C-alpha positions in Angstrom: -0.2 -0.1 0.0 1.3 3.6 -1.1 2.5 5.7 2.0 -0.4 8.3 0.5 -2.9 6.0 0.8 -1.9 5.0 4.4 -1.8 8.5 5.3 -5.5 9.2 3.9 -6.7 6.2 5.8 -5.3 7.4 9.0 -6.5 10.9 8.7 -10.2 9.3 7.9 -9.8 6.8 10.7 -9.1 9.9 13.1 -11.8 12.0 11.8 -14.2 8.9 12.4 -13.0 8.5 15.8 -13.2 12.2 16.6 -16.6 12.2 15.5 -17.6 9.3 17.7 -15.8 10.6 20.6 -17.8 13.9 20.1 -21.1 12.3 19.7 -20.5 10.1 22.8 -19.7 13.2 24.8 -22.4 14.9 23.6 -24.5 11.9 24.6 -23.6 12.4 28.2 -24.5 15.6 28.5 -28.0 14.9 26.9 -28.0 12.2 29.5 -27.2 14.9 32.5 -29.9 17.3 31.1 -32.7 14.7 31.4 -31.8 13.9 34.9 -32.2 17.5 35.6 -35.9 18.0 34.0 -39.5 17.0 34.9 -41.4 17.2 31.6 -45.5 18.2 31.4 -47.3 15.8 29.1 -51.1 16.7 28.9 -53.6 14.5 26.5 -56.5 16.1 25.5 -59.9 14.1 25.4 -60.3 14.1 21.9 -59.1 16.0 18.8 -62.3 18.4 19.0 -61.8 22.0 19.0 -63.4 22.5 22.4 -61.1 19.4 23.9 -57.8 21.0 22.5 -59.1 24.4 23.5 -59.3 23.3 27.2 -56.1 21.4 26.9 -54.4 24.4 26.6 -56.3 26.0 29.4 -55.6 23.2 31.8 -51.8 23.4 30.7 -51.5 27.4 31.4 -52.9 26.5 34.7 -50.6 23.7 35.5 -47.8 25.9 34.4 -48.7 28.6 36.9 -49.0 25.9 39.7 -45.6 24.9 39.0 -44.1 28.3 38.9 -45.4 28.7 42.6 -44.5 25.5 43.7 -41.1 25.3 42.6 -39.9 28.9 43.6 -38.1 27.2 46.2 -37.0 24.0 44.5 -33.5 23.7 43.4 -33.1 20.3 41.9 -35.5 17.8 39.9 -35.5 15.8 43.1 -37.4 18.8 44.8 -39.5 18.9 42.1 -40.7 15.7 42.2 -41.4 15.6 46.0 -43.2 18.8 45.6 -45.1 17.2 42.5 -45.8 14.0 44.6 -47.0 15.9 47.8 -49.3 18.6 45.7 -50.8 16.2 43.1 -54.2 16.6 44.8 -53.9 20.1 44.3 -52.7 19.8 40.9 -55.8 17.4 39.9 -58.3 19.8 41.6 -56.7 22.9 39.4 -57.2 20.9 36.4 -60.9 19.9 37.1 -61.7 23.4 38.2 -60.6 24.5 34.9 -62.8 21.5 33.1 -65.7 22.6 35.1 -65.5 26.2 34.5 -65.4 25.3 30.7 -68.6 23.1 30.9 -66.6 19.7 30.8 -67.8 16.8 33.0 -65.2 14.9 32.5 -62.0 14.8 34.8 -58.4 14.6 34.8 -56.0 12.0 35.8 -52.6 13.0 36.8 -49.5 11.0 37.7 -45.6 11.2 37.7 -44.1 8.5 35.0 -40.9 7.9 33.2 -41.8 8.6 29.3 -39.7 8.7 26.1 -39.7 11.9 24.5 -38.1 12.8 20.9 -36.0 16.0 20.6 -38.2 19.0 20.9 -37.2 22.5 20.1 -39.1 25.4 21.7 -38.7 28.9 21.4 -35.7 29.3 23.2 -34.6 26.2 24.0 -34.1 22.5 23.0 -34.7 19.2 24.8 -32.7 16.3 23.5 -34.5 12.9 23.2 -34.8 10.4 26.0 -36.5 9.1 28.9 -37.7 11.9 31.3 -39.7 11.8 34.4 -43.2 13.6 33.4 -46.1 14.9 35.1 -48.8 13.3 32.9 -52.3 14.4 32.6 -54.9 12.6 30.9 -58.1 14.8 30.3 -61.2 12.4 30.0 -60.6 9.4 27.7 -57.1 10.8 26.9 -57.7 10.3 23.2 -56.7 13.7 21.6 -53.4 15.1 20.5 -50.5 15.7 23.1 -49.1 18.5 24.3 -45.6 18.8 26.1 -43.1 21.1 27.3 -41.2 21.5 30.7 -42.8 21.8 34.2 -39.3 21.9 35.8 -37.4 24.1 35.6 -40.1 26.3 34.5 -39.0 27.1 30.9 -42.0 27.0 29.1 -43.6 30.2 30.9 -41.8 33.2 29.3 -41.7 35.3 32.8 -40.1 32.3 34.4 -38.0 31.4 31.7 -36.4 35.0 31.8 -35.6 34.4 35.7 -34.2 30.8 35.5 -30.7 30.9 35.6 -29.6 27.9 33.1 -26.2 27.5 34.3 -27.5 27.1 37.8 -29.9 24.1 36.8 -27.8 22.3 33.9 -24.3 23.7 34.8 -22.5 25.7 32.1 -22.3 22.7 29.4 -25.8 21.6 29.8 -27.2 25.3 29.7 -24.9 25.6 26.4 -26.6 22.6 25.0 -30.2 23.3 25.4 -29.9 26.6 24.0 -28.4 24.8 21.0 -30.4 24.2 17.8 -31.0 20.7 16.2 -30.7 22.5 12.6 -27.5 23.0 13.1 -26.2 20.6 16.0 -26.7 17.3 13.9 -25.3 15.1 17.1 -29.2 15.5 18.5 -29.8 13.6 15.9 -27.4 10.9 16.5 -28.7 10.7 20.4 -32.4 10.6 19.0 -31.3 7.6 17.0 -29.7 5.7 19.6 -32.2 6.4 22.2 -35.4 5.3 20.0 -33.4 1.9 19.6 -32.6 1.9 23.2 -36.5 2.7 24.1 -37.8 0.3 21.4 -35.6 -2.5 23.2 -37.4 -1.6 26.7 -40.8 -2.2 25.2 
């Protein structure tokens, strides 16, 4: 084999190994982000315009509850404990919104581990993978989903402005969630890996 060919192969191999190492490091940071977040997952009763509208009203009410509940929470464990201890209050809040809007079905709420795909919101991105989630099922729960982040309170504009991402995720995690999948292709690599892992779990 010519020396030039050996050099080309070595350079190509080095590049591949560099990409793999970068993706592994990125995936590890994604895992750290997932461990510091509680997602919010709401399933509407149906896809009717009325059911979808009240789903968003319930969302707003629960996010506002979360902003108040988490005023002293500094990590995901505190947030999970608060949600568990105040689950009855959250259910009452959701049911009150449903009743005020003329619906006779109720809300069910639980804390679960769920898989989420990569999702970009207005100012941040959540990488794919399994998260702790506050799952809210309205009525039959047969309508389209809505999901965001319950803790830290990133899905309320006013709260997001006050949230110090570095304090929650660390500087590396904060930089990651502020990245865009449009330019950060490693999000896709992580998503493919997490999808495969999730299928094996099922």
